[in-house]
C-alpha positions in Angstrom: 77.4 53.2 44.1 75.3 50.8 46.5 73.4 48.3 44.6 69.4 48.1 45.4 68.6 45.9 48.2 65.7 43.7 47.2 62.9 43.6 49.9 61.2 40.5 49.9 57.9 40.5 51.7 56.3 37.2 53.6 54.0 35.9 51.2 50.5 35.7 52.4 47.4 33.6 52.5 44.2 35.9 52.3 41.1 34.2 52.8 38.8 34.0 49.6 35.4 35.2 49.4 34.0 31.6 49.2 36.1 30.8 52.4 38.9 28.6 50.6 42.6 30.5 50.9 44.5 31.3 48.0 48.0 31.5 47.9 49.7 35.0 47.0 52.8 35.9 46.4 55.2 39.4 46.5 56.2 41.0 43.4 54.3 42.7 40.3 52.5 39.7 39.3 51.5 38.9 43.0 48.2 36.7 42.2 47.8 33.8 40.2 45.2 35.7 38.0 47.6 38.5 37.2 50.3 35.8 36.1 47.7 34.1 33.9 46.5 37.4 32.5 50.1 38.2 31.6 51.0 35.1 30.0 47.4 34.7 28.1 48.4 38.4 26.8 52.2 37.5 25.9 50.9 34.1 24.3 48.4 35.9 22.3 50.8 38.3 20.9 53.3 35.9 20.0 50.5 34.0 17.8 49.8 37.6 16.1 53.2 38.0 15.6 53.7 34.8 14.1 50.6 34.9 11.9 51.6 38.6 11.0 55.4 37.0 10.1 53.9 34.0 8.1 51.5 36.2 6.2 54.0 38.7 4.8 56.2 35.8 3.8 53.6 33.7 2.3 50.9 35.9 0.7 50.5 36.1 -2.6 53.8 33.9 -3.1 53.1 31.7 -6.3 55.0 28.7 -5.2 53.5 26.1 -3.2 54.2 26.3 0.4 57.0 24.3 1.8 58.4 23.7 -1.9 62.2 25.3 -2.4 61.1 28.5 -4.6 58.4 29.0 -1.9 61.4 29.5 0.5 63.8 31.2 -2.0 60.6 34.1 -2.5 60.1 34.0 1.3 63.8 34.5 2.1 64.0 37.7 -0.3 61.2 38.8 1.8 62.5 37.9 5.3 64.6 41.1 5.2 61.6 43.6 5.5 60.3 41.0 8.2 63.9 41.4 10.0 64.0 45.2 9.5 60.1 45.5 11.1 61.3 43.3 14.0 64.6 45.6 14.7 62.3 48.8 14.6 59.7 47.3 16.7 62.2 46.6 19.3 64.0 50.0 19.2 61.1 52.3 19.4 59.4 50.0 22.0 62.2 49.7 24.4 63.6 53.1 24.2 60.1 54.5 24.7 59.0 52.9 27.8 62.3 53.6 29.4 62.4 57.2 28.1 58.9 57.4 29.9 60.2 55.9 32.9 63.5 58.5 33.6 61.2 61.5 32.6 58.3 60.4 34.7 55.7 61.0 31.9 53.9 58.8 30.1 52.8 61.6 27.1 56.5 62.4 25.8 58.8 60.1 23.7 62.2 60.3 22.4 61.2 62.2 19.5 60.8 65.4 21.8 65.0 65.2 21.9 65.1 66.1 17.9 66.0 62.8 16.5 63.8 62.9 13.7 64.8 66.8 13.0 68.2 65.8 13.1 67.4 63.0 10.6 65.4 65.5 8.3 68.3 68.3 8.4 71.1 65.2 7.0 69.2 64.2 4.4 67.6 67.7 3.4 71.2 68.9 3.7 72.6 66.3 1.2 70.0 67.2 -1.1 70.5 71.0 -1.0 73.9 71.4 -1.4 74.3 68.1 -3.8 71.0 67.6 -5.4 69.7 64.0 -5.7 73.8 62.9 -6.1 74.0 63.9 -2.3 70.6 61.5 -1.2 72.8 58.6 -2.9 75.7 59.7 -1.5 74.9 59.4 2.1 73.5 55.6 1.6 75.8 52.9 2.4 77.0 51.6 5.5 79.5 53.8 6.1 77.0 56.4 5.9 74.6 54.8 7.9 76.9 54.3 10.9 78.1 58.2 10.3 74.5 59.2 10.9 74.1 57.0 14.1 77.3 58.4 15.3 75.9 62.2 14.7 72.6 61.2 16.2 74.3 59.8 19.6 76.8 62.4 19.5 74.1 65.2 19.6 72.3 63.3 22.3 75.4 63.1 24.4 76.3 66.5 24.3 72.6 67.5 25.1 72.8 65.1 28.1 76.5 66.0 29.4 75.8 69.7 29.0 72.2 69.8 30.9 72.8 66.7 33.2 76.3 66.9 34.5 76.3 70.4 35.6 75.7 71.7 39.1 72.1 72.9 38.4 71.4 70.0 36.0 67.6 69.5 35.2 65.8 67.1 33.5 62.9 69.5 32.4 65.2 72.0 30.8 67.1 69.5 29.3 63.5 68.5 27.4 62.4 72.1 26.8 65.7 72.6 25.0 65.5 69.4 23.1 61.9 70.5 22.0 63.6 73.9 20.8 66.5 72.4 19.0 64.2 69.8 17.5 61.9 72.9 16.0 64.5 74.9 15.0 66.5 71.8 12.9 62.7 71.4 11.3 62.5 75.1 10.4 66.3 74.6 8.8 65.0 71.7 6.8 61.9 73.1 5.8 63.9 76.4 4.7 66.3 74.0 2.3 63.1 72.4 1.3 61.7 75.2 -0.5 64.6 76.2 -2.7 64.9 72.5 -4.0 63.7 71.5 -7.4 60.7 69.8 -7.7 62.8 66.4 -8.7 65.2 66.9 -5.8 62.4 67.0 -3.7 60.2 64.4 -4.8 63.2 62.3 -4.3 64.3 63.8 -1.0 60.4 63.5 0.3 60.6 59.5 -0.2 63.1 59.7 2.6 61.5 61.7 4.7 58.7 58.9 5.5 59.1 56.2 7.7 59.8 53.6 4.8 61.1 50.0 5.6 62.0 50.5 1.6 65.0 53.1 3.2 66.5 50.1 4.9 69.1 48.1 3.2 70.1 45.1 3.7 73.7 45.9 4.4 72.6 48.0 7.4 71.6 44.7 9.2 74.8 43.4 10.4 75.4 46.9 11.9 72.0 47.7 13.3 71.1 44.2 14.9 74.0 43.9 17.1 73.2 47.6 18.4 69.9 47.1 18.7 70.4 43.6 21.0 73.2 45.1 23.1 71.2 48.3 23.9 68.1 46.5 24.4 69.5 43.9 26.3 71.1 46.4 28.6 68.2 48.3 29.4 66.2 44.9 30.2 68.9 43.9 32.6 68.6 47.1 34.1 65.0 46.8 34.7 65.1 46.4 38.6 66.9 50.0 38.6 64.2 51.3 36.1 61.7 50.4 38.6 63.5 52.5 41.5 64.1 55.7 39.0 60.3 55.2 38.3 59.6 55.7 42.2 61.3 59.6 41.6 64.6 61.2 42.5 64.0 61.3 46.1 63.5 57.2 46.4 66.1 56.5 44.1 68.5 58.6 45.8 67.3 57.2 49.3 67.7 53.9 47.9 71.4 54.2 47.4 71.3 54.8 43.5 73.0 58.0 41.9 69.9 59.2 40.0 72.0 61.5 37.6 74.3 58.7 36.4 71.6 56.1 36.1 69.5 58.9 34.0 72.7 59.4 32.0 73.3 55.9 31.2 69.8 55.2 30.4 69.5 58.3 27.9 72.3 57.0 26.3 71.1 53.5 25.8 67.6 55.3 24.5 69.5 57.4 22.0 71.4 54.5 20.6 68.0 52.7 20.1 66.4 55.8 18.5 69.5 56.5 16.2 69.3 53.0 14.8 65.3 53.1 14.2 65.7 56.6 12.7 68.8 56.1 10.6 67.3 52.5 9.2 63.8 53.5 8.2 63.1 57.2 8.7 61.0 59.0 11.3 58.3 57.0 13.0 57.3 59.6 15.4 54.1 58.0 17.1 55.0 54.2 16.9 56.5 54.3 20.5 53.9 56.4 21.8 51.2 53.8 20.8 53.0 50.9 21.5 54.5 52.0 25.0 50.3 53.2 25.7 49.3 49.7 24.8 51.6 47.9 27.0 51.0 50.0 29.9 47.1 49.2 29.6 47.5 46.0 28.6 49.9 44.5 31.2 48.8 46.8 34.2 52.6 46.2 35.6 55.3 48.7 36.9 57.7 46.1 36.3 60.3 46.7 33.6 60.9 43.0 33.2 57.6 42.7 32.1 57.0 45.6 30.3 59.9 45.6 27.7 59.1 42.1 26.5 55.4 43.0 25.8 56.0 46.4 24.3 58.6 44.8 21.9 55.9 42.4 20.9 53.1 44.7 20.5 55.6 46.9 18.7 56.4 44.1 16.1 52.1 43.1 15.5 51.6 47.1 15.2 54.2 47.4 12.5 54.1 44.0 10.7 50.3 44.6 10.8 50.3 48.1 9.2 52.8 46.7 6.8 50.7 43.9 5.9 47.7 46.0 5.2 49.6 49.0 3.0 51.3 46.1 0.9 48.5 43.8 0.2 45.4 46.2 0.3 46.9 49.8 -0.6 49.8 48.2 -2.8 52.3 50.8 -1.1 54.5 48.3 0.7 57.2 50.5 1.9 55.3 53.3 3.8 54.1 52.0 7.1 54.1 55.6 9.1 50.8 56.5 7.1 48.4 54.0 9.1 50.8 54.3 12.2 50.6 58.0 12.5 47.0 57.6 12.1 46.3 55.2 14.5 49.2 56.8 17.0 47.9 60.4 16.5 44.4 59.3 17.2 45.7 57.3 20.3 47.6 60.5 21.5 44.6 62.6 21.5 42.8 59.9 23.3 45.0 59.6 26.2 45.4 63.6 26.5 41.6 64.4 26.6 41.0 61.4 28.8 39.6 61.8 32.3 41.6 59.8 34.3 44.6 57.7 35.1 47.2 57.4 31.8 
């Protein structure tokens, strides 16, 4: 497969309205104003991320700041901060890449049924084994098994619907939605047959909840997240070409189907890690990706991915901080995210103009 040939244009020197010439370069951030805007945005997000991190570690910490007792308590809270960062990177990177390869800024990887499959696994364990079944699927081997099942489900779907002679991305998305709806219906049926006590325990697992993440999961979740997100970032130039469409991609010497399957595989790994770690986060990826597109105003994934990850961390850390310190429901961050994300989704759907 031929590599993409980077076409470099000769820098131009346009004349500014005041008569002075300004230096202009080729690329996604072609002007000095665009570059300054991007770095101001990235710096502001970084400051907010640091502020929320410090707030989560220090708020209501009874020990003086800087003391050994303060750092002991902060260390206990640091696990939740790391979990938030992993989820933010997974959701943001996966959603941006998925929307690029599908050429659609409305849908998210959730349409492929990852959340529905997670719900089905948790519900089936409670249905067949009771509360003991929910406890039995907790642990590092069980966490790894859930990731393998989700990624395997995605691979079967991609291999079946994209590798054939008549492979079609739209049909794959449609079948993914249908399978997700079917799994959701089966889960709902089994939930209705549970006892109230079993359903109460199960319901806590079906919300996006930081408390679902066990610290023992992180040695597996962090490497998977970093490797998959890093590979997507290194493929940024290829994703820039895929965003132009199938014909342009093939015209530039790339195998569109191969690139599509590779990208979707990495997306499935990220979504499986995030979902198995904390549970469903349906609107987080959409909210983060939409804000990244609007704030950066660039097509280049080299800039979209890091900004989306920072926005994701600021959003989820901010929601966690509010839920923990204002409503004293520190685990469930999906409530605020679903409220804000769903509102943004409706706004984007009803908006007149470009997305």
